C-alpha positions as CSV (number, residue, x, y, z in Angstrom):
1,M,107.5,138.5,133.1
2,N,105.3,136.1,134.2
3,G,107.2,133.1,135.5
4,A,110.6,134.4,135.0
5,E,113.4,133.5,137.5
6,P,114.4,136.5,139.6
7,V,117.6,137.9,138.7
8,P,120.7,137.0,140.9
9,T,122.5,140.0,142.7
10,R,125.6,140.0,144.6
11,V,125.7,142.6,146.9
12,V,129.5,143.5,148.0
13,L,130.3,146.0,150.9
14,A,133.1,148.9,149.7
15,S,134.5,148.8,153.4
16,A,135.9,147.4,156.0
17,S,133.8,148.4,158.4
18,P,131.9,145.5,160.9
19,A,129.0,147.9,161.7
20,R,128.0,148.5,157.8
21,L,128.0,145.1,157.4
22,E,125.6,144.4,160.6
23,V,123.5,146.8,158.9
24,L,122.7,145.0,156.1
25,R,122.9,141.5,157.2
26,R,120.6,142.6,160.0
27,A,118.4,144.2,157.0
28,G,118.3,140.5,155.2
29,I,121.3,141.4,152.7
30,A,124.3,139.0,152.5
31,A,126.9,141.4,151.4
32,E,130.7,140.2,150.6
33,V,133.0,143.1,152.2
34,V,136.0,143.9,150.0
35,V,138.5,146.7,151.3
36,S,139.0,149.4,149.0
37,G,142.3,150.5,150.0
38,V,142.0,154.2,149.6
39,D,143.9,156.5,151.7
40,E,141.4,158.5,153.4
41,E,143.5,160.8,155.0
42,A,145.3,162.3,151.7
43,V,141.6,163.6,150.6
44,R,141.2,167.0,151.2
45,V,137.9,168.6,150.8
46,A,136.8,171.5,152.5
47,D,133.0,170.8,153.0
48,P,132.3,167.6,155.7
49,A,129.2,166.4,153.9
50,A,131.1,166.7,150.5
51,L,134.3,165.3,151.8
52,A,132.2,161.8,152.7
53,L,130.7,161.7,149.5
54,T,134.1,162.0,147.7
55,L,135.4,159.7,149.6
56,A,132.6,156.8,149.4
57,R,132.8,157.6,145.3
58,M,136.5,156.8,145.2
59,K,136.2,153.5,147.7
60,A,133.6,152.4,145.5
61,S,135.6,153.2,142.6
62,A,138.4,151.5,143.6
63,V,136.7,148.6,144.8
64,A,134.9,148.5,141.1
65,D,138.4,148.6,139.2
66,R,139.4,144.9,141.3
67,L,136.6,143.1,140.6
68,S,136.1,140.8,137.5
69,A,132.4,141.1,135.6
70,D,130.1,138.4,137.0
71,G,129.8,135.5,134.3
72,G,125.9,136.6,134.5
73,G,123.8,138.0,137.4
74,R,123.8,141.7,138.7
75,R,125.9,143.0,141.1
76,V,125.5,145.8,143.6
77,L,128.5,147.7,144.5
78,I,128.0,149.9,148.0
79,G,130.6,152.5,148.8
80,C,130.2,154.7,152.0
81,D,132.7,156.7,154.6
82,S,131.2,158.7,157.8
83,L,132.4,161.7,159.2
84,L,131.5,163.9,162.5
85,E,130.8,167.8,161.5
86,I,131.7,170.3,164.3
87,D,131.9,173.6,164.2
88,G,131.7,173.1,160.3
89,Q,134.9,171.0,160.8
90,A,134.9,167.1,159.7
91,Q,135.9,164.4,162.5
92,G,137.2,161.3,160.9
93,K,138.5,158.8,162.8
94,P,141.1,160.2,166.1
95,A,145.0,159.3,165.6
96,D,145.0,158.1,168.8
97,A,143.9,157.9,172.7
98,A,145.1,161.3,173.4
99,Q,143.5,162.9,169.9
100,A,139.7,160.9,171.3
101,A,139.3,162.5,174.8
102,Q,140.7,165.8,173.5
103,R,137.8,165.6,170.9
104,W,135.3,164.2,173.5
105,R,136.0,166.9,176.0
106,A,135.4,169.3,173.1
107,M,131.9,167.9,172.0
108,R,130.2,166.8,175.0
109,G,127.3,168.1,175.8
110,R,127.1,169.6,172.1
111,T,125.6,168.7,168.9
112,G,127.1,167.5,165.8
113,V,126.1,166.3,162.0
114,L,127.2,162.8,161.1
115,H,127.1,162.4,157.3
116,T,127.6,159.6,155.5
117,G,128.5,159.6,151.8
118,H,126.9,156.5,149.7
119,R,127.6,155.3,145.9
120,V,126.3,152.9,144.6
121,I,127.4,150.8,141.6
122,V,124.8,148.6,139.7
123,T,126.2,146.2,137.0
124,E,124.1,143.8,134.7
125,D,124.5,142.6,131.4
126,G,127.9,144.8,131.4
127,D,126.7,147.6,131.5
128,D,127.0,149.6,134.6
129,R,125.0,152.8,136.3
130,S,125.5,154.5,139.3
131,T,124.5,157.1,142.0
132,E,124.8,158.6,144.8
133,A,124.3,160.8,148.0
134,V,124.9,161.8,151.3
135,A,122.5,161.1,154.9
136,S,122.8,163.2,157.4
137,T,121.8,162.9,161.2
138,V,121.8,165.4,163.8
139,V,123.2,164.3,167.0
140,H,123.5,165.6,170.2
141,F,125.9,164.4,172.9
142,A,125.5,163.9,176.8
143,Q,127.5,166.5,179.1
144,L,130.3,163.5,180.2
145,S,132.4,163.9,183.1
146,D,136.1,163.9,182.9
147,T,136.3,160.1,184.3
148,E,133.4,158.6,181.6
149,I,135.5,160.3,178.8
150,D,138.9,158.7,180.2
151,A,137.5,155.2,180.8
152,Y,135.6,155.6,177.1
153,V,138.7,156.3,175.4
154,A,140.4,153.4,177.4
155,T,137.8,150.9,175.8
156,G,139.6,151.3,173.0
157,E,136.2,151.6,170.8
158,P,136.4,155.4,169.7
159,L,139.8,154.8,167.7
160,W,138.0,152.9,165.5
161,V,134.9,155.3,164.1
162,A,134.2,158.0,162.8
163,G,133.8,161.2,165.2
164,A,135.1,159.0,168.1
165,F,131.9,157.2,169.2
166,T,129.5,154.8,168.5
167,V,125.6,155.0,168.8
168,D,125.0,151.4,168.9
169,G,128.0,150.3,171.1
170,L,129.6,151.6,174.5
171,G,129.1,154.8,173.3
172,G,125.3,154.5,173.2
173,P,124.2,156.2,176.9
174,F,126.8,159.5,175.6
175,V,124.4,159.9,172.8
176,T,121.1,161.6,174.5
177,R,119.2,162.3,171.0
178,I,119.5,162.0,167.2
179,E,117.4,164.0,164.5
180,G,117.0,161.6,161.7
181,D,118.3,157.9,160.5
182,Y,119.7,156.1,163.1
183,H,121.3,153.7,160.9
184,N,122.9,156.8,159.0
185,V,124.9,157.2,162.5
186,V,125.9,153.6,162.9
187,G,127.3,154.1,159.2
188,L,124.4,153.2,156.5
189,S,121.5,154.6,156.3
190,L,119.2,151.9,154.3
191,P,116.5,154.2,153.5
192,L,118.5,156.4,151.4
193,L,120.4,153.0,149.9
194,R,116.6,151.8,149.0
195,T,116.1,155.0,147.4
196,L,119.5,154.8,145.4
197,L,118.8,151.5,144.4
198,A,115.4,152.7,143.0
199,E,116.8,154.8,141.1
200,L,119.3,152.5,139.4
201,G,116.2,149.8,138.7
202,V,116.8,147.6,141.8
203,D,114.0,146.4,143.9
204,W,114.6,146.3,147.6
205,P,113.6,143.0,148.0
206,A,115.7,141.7,145.5
207,L,118.2,141.8,147.9
208,W,116.9,139.3,150.0
209,P,117.6,135.7,149.6
210,P,115.1,133.5,148.3
211,A,111.9,132.6,150.4
212,P,112.9,128.5,151.4
213,G,110.6,126.2,149.1
């Protein structure tokens, strides 16, 4: 309606990933983080893309159950989980440095698919509506030397991320090419998130802070 005040929107990210939070921040969205506490290692789903979506759904649901209803306004809750698929097998975070190095020796010079599951729950006027989808991006890895692998693993970065690599950090030089959404490899697909929000009746600009003045 003309002259109506914009609906205030609270954005909650159900993920402990600093990279996902930074993706949202750079897109102009001030999200708060609520960690789900979901035990990812206990979940068994054969298909990597389906596993990523299952974990995203579980994270979003766990956080939604803990949040109290907003007193008016609207809440957007985003749950995400990423997995690298190599030879049909899901690769989450490596258990230790030895496993990270082993994985890199197996995937150097090869191609994998980074799947990120997205689950979005919009709460407004006591009503919940939700949708979900997976974004998949093909990742081409450089032919690293053993020395490069050992040095990279020694930084500790591969131990904290799905697939034991980053594209936006120290691992960036080791990714020669991607096919698909760059942000998805970081951990959250902005184009997919925009599409999912539109399905739920939320316009992307509504997540931006009010213009000054």
